[in-house]
N, C-alpha and C positions, 0 to 999 in steps of 0.2 A: 244161552247167548242171546243178546238183544240184537236189534237191527244194525247197531254200529260195532258189532264184534263181541268180545267176551265181557259183556256187562250184565248186571243182574236184570232179569226180566220178571216183572210182576204185573198183575192186572191193574188197569188204569185206576179203578175205584180204590184199590188197596193203596196205591201210591198216593192218591189224593188224601185218603183218610189219615195215613201216617205222616204225610207232609204237614198237614194241619196239626196233628198231635204233637210232633216234635218241633214245631215252630220253624220250619224251613223258610228261607227267604227266597223270593223269586223276583225277576226283573220287572221294573215298570218303564224305565227309559234309559237310553244309553247316555253315559256321561262323556261329554266332548272335551273336557279339560285335559290337556296333555300331562303325562306322568313324567316327573323328573325327580332327581335326588339332589342333596345338598352339594356333593362334590361336583356334580355335573354343572350346577349353577355357578359355583366358584370358578371352575376352569373356564366356563364360557365368558364370565366377566373379565377374567385375566387374559382372554384370547389365547389360551393354551390348548393345543390339541388333546382331546380326551382319548388316551390309548386304552382306557378301560371299557369304553362303549363297544357294543356289538349289536348287530341287527338280528334279533332272534325272530324267526317266523311264527305266524299264528299267535300273535299276542292276544290273550283273552280280553274281551271288552270289559269295560267298567260300567256298572249299571247303578241307577237308583233302584232300590229294592224295598220290599215290605214283606211282612209275614203272609204266607199263603193261606187263602180262604177259598174253599171249593166253590162257594156261591158267587165269588167275584172272579171266576176264571177268565172271563172275557176281558177283564181290565189289565191282564198281565201280558207282557211282551212275549211273543212266540207261542201263545196258547193254541194256535191253529194246528201245530204239529205235536201230537201227543208222544211221538217217539223221541223227540229231542227236547221237549219242554223241561223235563228234569235232567240235570247233568248226571253223568255216570257216578260221580262221587256222592251225589244226593241219593241216588238209588242204593249205593252201598250203605249209606246211613240208615235208610228205611229198612232194608233187609236185615241189617245187624240189629236194629231195634226190635224187630219181630222175633228173630232167633234168640236174642238175649232175654226177652221177657217170657218166653214159652216155658212153662213147667214140664218136667218129664217124670216127676215122681212126687214125693212128699214135700210140700212147701215148708213144713216145720223143720225138716232136715236140710233145707236150703238147696233142694234139687231143682234148680232153675237155671235155664240159659245154656246156650251152646258152649260158652266158655267153661262151664262146670263139666259138661260132657267130655270136652277135650282133656281137661285136667284129670278126669277119671278114666281116660283111655277108652271111652265108649266110641269116640270118634278120633281119628288120627290128627286132623287139623281142620281149621275153618278159616279161610282168608279170601279176600277178593283177588281176582286174577289181574296180572299185568296186561297191558294192551298188547295185542298180538303183533309181531313184526310184519312189515310189508316192504316191498321194494318201491321206494319213492322215485317218481320221475323228476321232481324238483323239490327244493326244501319246503315249499308250502304244503306238500302232501305228506310230510312226515307226521307220524302220530306223536302224541305228547311225550311218551317215554323216549322215543328216538330223539326228539328235540332236546330233552333234558340231557340225554347222553352226549349228543354232539356239541351242545353249547354250554354245558355246565359240568358234567361229571367226567371231565378229562383233564389231565395235567396240562394240556396245551391251553386251557382256559384259565390258568392260575392268575392272570392279571386282568381278567374281565369281570364285569358286574355279574352278579347272580341274577338269573331270570326269575325273580320272586313270584311274579304273577303266574308263570307257568308251573312253578313248584306248588303253589297254592291250588291251582287247577287240578293237579294230578294227585297230590298227597294230602291236601286239606290245609286248613288254617294253622293248626297246632304245629305241624312240622315246618310249614313255611315261616311262621314266626320265629322258630328256633334258628333257622338259617339266616333270617333277616337280622336277628340279634347278634349272631356269631359274626356275620359280615360287618355289621355296624361296630361291634367291639374291636374287631381286627383293624378296621380303618382308623379308629381312634387310638389304637396302640402305636400307630406310626409316629405322631409327634412325641409321644412319651418315650419311644425307643430312641429317637434322634437326640432329644435332650439328655437322656440317660447315657448315651454313647459319648456325648460331648463332656459330660461330667466325668466319665471314665477316662477320657483323654486328659482332662485336667488332673486327674489322679496320677497318671503316668508322668506328667510334667513335674508334679510335686515330688515324685520318687527321686528325681534327679536334683531338684533344687531345694528340698526341705532342709532347713538348718538343723533341726532336732535329729533327723535321720542321719545326717552326716556326722553329727556329734556322737551319736550312739555307735555308728560303724567304726569311727576312728578312736573310740575310747580305750581299746585294748584291754588291759587288766584293771582299769580304773574302777569299774563297778562289779564287785564280786557279789553275786546274788545268793540269798539263802536257799537251802535245799527245798525242793518242791514236794518232798515226801519225807517220812520219818527216817528212811534208810538211804535217802539220796545224798549226793555230794554237792559241794558248792559248784557254781558255774559262772561264767563271765557273760555279762549282758551283751557284749559285742557279738556273741555267737549267734544271736537271733537277728543279725543285721538284715538279711534278705527277707525274712518274714515280717519284720517291722516295716520295711519299705513296701512290701506287698500290701500291708494293711492300709497304707496311704491311698491305695486305689479305691478303697471303700470308705475310709474314715478321713474326710477332709471337709473344708467349708462348703464345697459344692453340694455335698449331700444334704445340707440344711436347706439350701434353695430347692433342691430336687424333691425333698420331702414336702415342702410347701406346694411346689408345682403339682406333684402327684395327688395330694389331698384335694386341691382345687380341680385337678383333671378328673378325678373320680366323681365329684359332685356334678361338674358340668356334663360329663359323659352320661350320667344317669338322667339328668334333666332333659338333655337332647334326645336320649332314647325314649323317654316318655312321650315327647312330641312325635317322634318317628312311629312309635307304637300306636298312637292315636290316629295318625294318618293311615297306617296300614289296616288297623282294625275297622276303620270306617270304609275304606276302599274294599275290604273283604267282607263287609256286612256283619261285623262282629262287635260293633261299638256298644251295643246294648245286650250282648249275649249273657253276661253273668248276672245282670240285674233283672232282666225280664225274660229272655228267651231260653236260658239254660234249663233243661229238664233234669229230673232225678235220674240217676243211673238205672238202667233196666233191671239189674239184679236187686237194687234197693227197692224199686217199684214193686217187684214181685214178692219181696219178703217183708215189707213194712206191715206192722200189725194194725195201723190205723191211718186215717187221712185227716188233714186239716186244710183250711182255706188259705191259699197264698195271699197275703195282704197286698201284694203288688198287682198280680194278674186277676185275682178273684177266683182262680181255678182250684178245685179240690186236688190236693197232692198227697202222696204217701208220706208218712211221718213216723220216725222212731222216737219214742220218749227219751228224754235225757237220762233217766235212771237206768234204762236198758243199755245205753252206750257208755255209762260211766265205768263199768267193770272192764270193758275192752280198752278204754282209754288208759286206765290205771295199769293194766297188764302191759300195754305197749310202752308206757313210760318206764316201768320197772325194768323191762328188757333193755332199753337204751341205757338206763343208769348202770345196770350190771355190765354192759359192754364197755362203757366209759371207764368204769372202775378197773376192768381188766387192762385197758389201754394204759392207765396211769400206773398200774402195777408193773407192766412191761417197761414203762419209762424209768421207774425207780430202779428196776433190775439192770437196765442198761447203764444208769449212772453209777451204780455200785460196781458193775462189771468193769467199767472204764476206770474207776478209781483204784480198784484192786490191781488191775493189769498195769496201771501206770507205775506201780512200785517196781514191777519187773522191767518195764520199758526203760525207766530212768537209770538202770544199771549199765545201759549202753555207754560206751566211751566217746562216741561221736556226738557232741552237743550241737554242732552246727546244723546237721541234718539228722535229728533224732528220729527214731522210729515212732515217736509221739505224733509226728505229722501224718505218717501213714495210718496210725491208729485212729486219729481223728476222722480221716476219710473213711476208715473201716466202720466206725461207730455210726456215721451218717448213713452209710449203705445198710448197715445192720438194722437201724431204726426203720429205714424205708421198706426193707423186705419183711421185717418181723411184723409190722403193724398193718400191712396191706391186706385187707380182708374182703371177701366177696360180700356183695350186698344182695338182699332179696329184691326181686323186681316189684315195681309198684304199679298201681293204676292211677298214678299221677295225683293222688290225694295230697293236698297241701300239708295236712297234719303229719303224714308219714314222711314227706320230703323234709319237713323241719326236723323231725326226730333223727333221721339218717344224717342230715347235714351236721347236726350237733355232734353226733358220734364221729363223723369224718373230720370235723373241725378240730376236735380234741386229738384225733388220731394223727393228723398230719402236722398240726401246729404245736403240739405239746413240746417236742424237742426244741424247735426254734425259740419258743417262748421261754423255756428253761435257760437256754444259752443267753438270750437277750436280757432277761430281767432277774434271773436268780443265780446263775453260775458266778462264783467269785464274790457274791455279796455277803456271804456269811462265813468267811474263811477265818477271821480273827487275825492275829499277828504272831510273829515268832515268839515262842514261849507261852502263848495263850491261844493255840489253834482250837477252833470248834470242830466237833466230830459228829458223824452220823453213824449210828450202830457201831461205835468204836473206831470208825475209819475217818480220817481227816477229810474235811469237805474239799471239793474241787475248787481250784482257783483258775482264773483266766491266765493265759500266757502273757509274757511281758509285752507282746504287741497288742494285747487287748482282746476282748471277746468278739469284737465286731468282725474281725476276719474269720473267726470260727463260725460266726453266724452266717457270713456270706458263703462259706463252704457248705454249711448245712443246707442253705436255701438252694444252692446250685445243684447239689446232689439229689435232694428230694424233689424239687420242682422240675428240673431238667431231666433227671432220671425217670421220674414218673411219666413225663410227656413222651420221652423217647421210647420207653417200653410199651406205653399205651399205643403209640402210633405204629410200632412194629407189630404188635398184636393185631391191630385193626387192618394192617396191610397184608400180613403174612397168613394169618389163620384162615380167612376166607379162601385164599388160594390153595390151601391144603384140602379143601372139601370139594367134591365134584359138583360144583354149581354151574349149570350151563347158561351163565349170564349173557355172554356175548351173542350166542345163538338166539336167545329169546328177544334180543333187541334189534339186531341188524340183519339177521339171516332168516327169511321166511321159510326156507326149507330145512333149517336146523332142527335137530331132534325129531326126525320123521317118525320114529317108532313110538313117540310119547304123545299123549294127549296134552292139551294146554295145562290142565290142572295137575297132571303128573310132572310136567316140566317145571311148573311153578313150585310144586311141592319140594323139589330138590334144592330150592333156594333156602337161605338161612332165615330163621325166624326173627322178625323185627321185635325187639324187646322194649321198645319205647325210647324216650328221650332223657330219662332220668340220669343215666350215666354220662351222657353228653353234657348236659347242663352242669352236673356236679363237677366234672373235670374242669370246665371253664370257670366256674365260680370259685373253686379252690385256687385256681391259677390267679384269679383276680385278687384273692386274699394275699397271695404271696407277693404280688407286685405292688400292693398298696400298704399292707400292714407292716412289712419289713423292708420297704424300699430304701430306707436310710442306710441299710447294710449292704445293699446290692443294686446299684444303679443300672446294671446290665439286665436286670430281671425283665423289664418291658421288652427289651430287644429279643431275648430268647422266647418270650411269649409271642411276639409278633411272628417270628419264624415258625414256631409251632402251629399257630393258628392259620397261617397261610396253607400249611400242609393239611391241617385238620379240616378245613372247608372242603377240599377236594376229596379227602379220604371219606368223610361223611357222605358227600354227594355220591361217590361211587358205591358206597354201601347201600344207600337207599334205592338207587337206580338199578344197579347191576347185581348186587349180592343178596338183597333182602326180598322176602315175599312182600307183596304190596300190603301195607297196613290199612286197617279200617280208618276212614277219614274221621277226624275229630276237630270240632270247632274250638276256638279259644279267642278270648278278647285281648290277652297279653301273655307275658311269660309267667304269670301267676306269682306264687310266693317267692320265686327266685328274685324278683325285683326288691321285695322287702329284705331278703337276705343280703343282697348287694348293697342296699342302703345301710344296713347294720355294719357291714364290713367297712364301708367308706367312713362311717363315724368312728369305728374302732381304730381305723388306720391313723386318724388324726391323733388320738390319744397315744397309740403305740409309738408313732414316730416322735412325738414330743418326748416321751420317756427314753426312747433309744438315743436321741441326740443328747439329752440331758445327762443320763446316768451310764450309758454304755459307750458312747462315742467320746473321743478326746477333744471334741470341738470346743466345749466350754472351758475345760482346763487350759487349753492352748490360748483361748481368747483372754482368759483371766490373767494368765502369766504375761502375755504380750502387753496387756493394759497396765499391769503393775510394774513391769521392768522396762518396757519400751522395745524389747527385742526377744528373739527366741533362744538366745544364747543361755545355756545353763538350764534349759527346760527339762532335760532328762534327769539331772540331779534334783530338780524341784519335785519331780513325781516320785522319787525314791526316798524311803525312810531308812534309818539305821536301826538294826535289830537291837533290842534291849541287851544290856550286858549279861544278864543271867541266862541268855538263850544258848550260848556256846560255852564249852569247857575250856577253850583255848583263848589266846589273845587275838585271834582272827575275828574281824568284824564283817558283817554281810549286810546287804541291802534288800529291801522288799518294796513292792509297789504300794504306796499309801501315803497319806499326809498325816503322819504321827510323829511325836517326839521320841526321845530316847527311852522313855518309859512306856511307850505304846499308847499314849493318850492322843486323841485328835488335836491337831494344831488349830491355830486361829484361821489359817488359810482353808482348812477343811470346812469350817463352819461358814466362812464367806462363800466358798464354792457351793456348799449345800444350799444356801439361800439363793444363789444365782441359778442353780439347777431348778429348784422349785418355782422360782419366778418365771424362768423360761418356759416351763411346762404350762403354767397358767396363761402366759401371754400368747404363746404359740397356739394353744388350743382355742382360746377365745377369738384371736384374730382370724384363724383359718375357718372356724365355724361361722363367724360373722360374715366373712366374705362368701362362704358357701350359701348362707341364707339369702344374701343379696343376689347371688346368681340364681337361686331358686325363685326368688321374687321376680327377677327380670325376665326369666324364660318361662312363658306360659306353657302349661302341659298340653293344651290343644291349640294349634294355630288358628288364626282368625278365619282363614279360607275353609278350614275343615268345619268350624262351627257354622259357617254359612251353608255349606253343603249338607250338614246334618239337619238344619232347619228346613232347607229345601226338600230334603227327603221326607221329613215328617209331614210337611205340607202335602206332598204328592201322595203319600200313603193315606193321609186323612181324606183327600179328595177321592182316591180310588175306592176306599172302603166305606165311605159315608152313607151312600144311598142304600135304602132298604135295611138300614141297621136299626134294630129296636133299641129304644132308650134304656139305660140301666134301671133296674128296679129300685124302688124307694128303700127297700131293705138293704140292698148293696150300697147305696149312697150313704145310709146311716152307718154301715160297717166301716167304710173307708173314712 
């Protein structure tokens, strides 16, 4: 223990050596500019009381900083006190660097570092200790963990700002950036949820007033539909009155506006997050971390067979030749491809299972509420449960994150993509049905595939979130973790030493799962938003819960993780950008080919009203389809011989034109937003230049000029 409690204690010369080795940044001068956020500024301009603000004690000061150099110690703020000059988290970083680099056996066999010793069960665990509880006389005397517990990791704080600077001070920049991104994303979900809820209310109004829905429900026996399978019987279109009206909740003109809104929302959200990220990374001394300050991983340093000169810093750094890494890269990619193939096999199996079972289901005599409805719910749940697989924990390497995301992307989105873009597209027509392995291809219900897609999204997205939150809330409670005693009760666990009490807490396995859950959610609310305008609303509710659940886990349930620095959220931002572009294309095709919006618009334009729309969408089966004199109808724009009509080709041209226009207009507006919103605010650029100037002044004296050889090299 150090002079301030359970912190790592190391000789001063060791701390200085490794602080310079791993490029730690130390303070030069206090920044006096007040800290505020965008919502605080908006509420202040509107003269609205800010109910989200709270006065959190012991706000960590903001400093101008530069990289530590031992020979310039007297230039740094607070150098007089060697016990407090390096923060506790910086001491954690230094000791972890030493422990992770130290070999304990053969380097050729990779026997390096304390992490390897733990994995081989030589040691039980290795982790920094949480701050010890103490009885405070006033809020200012609370330690940092108690502050986070009282002002952040409680349900009573659900409507308060997160104390991000305190989180960074205790857990480091990487975890703080995750919570900053999660809070920012949750705040931006609010306008999306409001607009989506209004669109949903508009759908309810359409259920009552829509002319086509009223025409269908009052049709009686006017529209006798063809059998939906080879052994099924004829049925009346009026029997699906309620499901057709329910489809109007998700399939109406408002969803077109909402699709455009969400596409632009996604672009704007990402642009403003980049601004927020640049502000935070500079305030937390990480704005140049990836380009200049980031060091190779300790394990990589110990195992690398050679060194090369870093072209930016000029320092000799360990290096693995590309040829030695190629085999590992190929192996990792082949594993992911194999897993994706397994997912697709499961998807095809589910489709065949549903098709075969539908033959049995349609023997039911009740057509108004057929077991098919329950079966569709069942298959969504089946897909959700069958394809949920555990993932290997990562060390936050971007390449691995990308591989696992690709797998999970296929895992969770394969079924919605099938329903949205493939189901009912290759059915054929009565007398000439297409088959798969001898089984007739699936068709969309008379109310369309969009309502089925909405069901699928709600089951998978909401179901995954509910189960995940229950697991995060319940599972830690089932384990004997003395979290409360370690925070607020100095006399708690009197028979245990601090390290034994901390050991009983859960192992923090990183942020990969947390990011992945939110990024998959982002995909659901953007890629398929045309099918479910309520998706942002459910995401907002989930994320409000998620923030406090994650806060409780890190403060109360987890062992304290080793501090890691980060400049931004890494490759997750690139993945989010990819999803936002994919969402534009997806929604364009959803509206054009899955929704009834364009057929309705075309019919209204050509006839002047919606009277007769249901009859317009139904074709008469060819005469050779049945053996009796009875005729039946099916969904499609075909003549009595099964050939596409002129309306079919007109509508196809409109659909393709809409895709091109929608895509180009939304992407153009997105690029304009990108151009109008600079990634780095002007005030941050000024502070960066000011910091560079101060660092240059602090380190300039007694610096030897670079050698001629080095100048020629750069």
